[in-house]
C-alpha positions as CSV (number, residue, x, y, z in Angstrom):
1,M,125.0,113.9,107.4
2,N,124.1,117.1,105.7
3,T,120.7,118.8,106.1
4,Q,119.4,117.7,102.6
5,M,120.2,114.1,103.4
6,K,118.4,114.3,106.8
7,D,115.4,115.8,105.1
8,D,115.4,113.0,102.5
9,V,115.5,110.4,105.3
10,I,112.7,112.0,107.2
11,A,110.6,112.3,104.1
12,H,111.0,108.6,103.2
13,K,110.1,107.1,106.6
14,Y,107.7,104.2,106.6
15,R,104.2,105.2,107.7
16,V,100.8,103.6,108.1
17,A,98.8,105.0,105.1
18,S,95.4,103.4,105.8
19,I,93.5,100.7,107.8
20,E,90.2,99.4,106.6
21,K,87.9,96.6,107.6
22,T,88.0,93.7,105.1
23,T,86.7,90.2,104.6
24,P,88.7,87.2,105.9
25,P,91.2,85.6,103.5
26,E,90.0,82.4,101.9
27,G,90.2,79.5,104.3
28,M,90.5,81.7,107.4
29,P,87.9,81.9,110.2
30,D,85.3,84.7,110.2
31,G,85.9,87.6,112.5
32,D,87.2,91.1,112.4
33,W,89.9,91.4,109.7
34,Y,91.6,94.6,108.7
35,H,93.7,95.5,105.6
36,Y,96.4,98.1,106.2
37,I,98.9,99.7,103.9
38,V,102.4,100.8,104.9
39,E,104.0,103.3,102.6
40,Y,107.6,104.2,102.1
41,G,108.1,106.8,99.4
42,K,106.4,105.3,96.3
43,S,106.6,101.8,97.7
44,T,103.7,100.1,99.5
45,I,103.3,97.0,101.7
46,D,99.8,95.5,101.8
47,C,99.0,93.7,105.0
48,I,96.0,91.9,106.5
49,R,95.5,91.0,110.1
50,A,92.7,89.7,112.4
51,G,91.8,91.5,115.6
52,S,90.1,94.6,116.9
53,L,90.7,97.9,115.1
54,K,92.7,99.0,118.2
55,D,94.9,95.9,118.2
56,V,95.5,96.0,114.4
57,T,96.3,99.7,114.6
58,Q,98.9,99.1,117.4
59,H,100.4,96.2,115.4
60,A,100.7,98.4,112.3
61,Q,102.3,101.2,114.3
62,D,104.8,98.8,115.9
63,F,105.6,97.3,112.5
64,V,106.3,100.7,111.0
65,E,108.4,101.7,114.1
66,N,110.5,98.5,113.7
67,L,111.0,99.2,110.0
68,N,112.1,102.8,110.6
69,T,114.5,101.7,113.4
70,R,116.1,99.1,111.2
71,T,116.4,101.5,108.3
72,A,117.9,104.2,110.5
73,K,120.5,101.7,111.8
74,G,121.5,100.9,108.2
75,Y,119.8,97.5,108.1
76,S,117.9,96.5,105.0
77,S,114.2,96.4,105.8
78,Y,113.8,93.6,103.2
79,A,116.3,91.2,104.6
80,A,117.1,89.4,107.9
81,R,119.4,91.1,110.3
82,K,123.1,91.2,109.5
83,P,125.0,88.2,110.8
84,K,127.3,88.8,113.7
85,K,131.0,88.6,113.0
């Protein structure tokens, strides 16, 4: 892989863009809910999760790490894992 391609891959990693406290989704119990945004280039993934700020932050970071690992291995981050042959 040439240097330009490596730079492009690094520049387009998934990352947690923001985490903010929010209201619970309709029909869900009250409590601490957080809305977080994951970015990948110009694309975004909007997520919502209940828990403490610490727990939601850890979950979001784990989610991003998983997406980046799957992308680095050549798996699509939008589809299930490739079937075994």
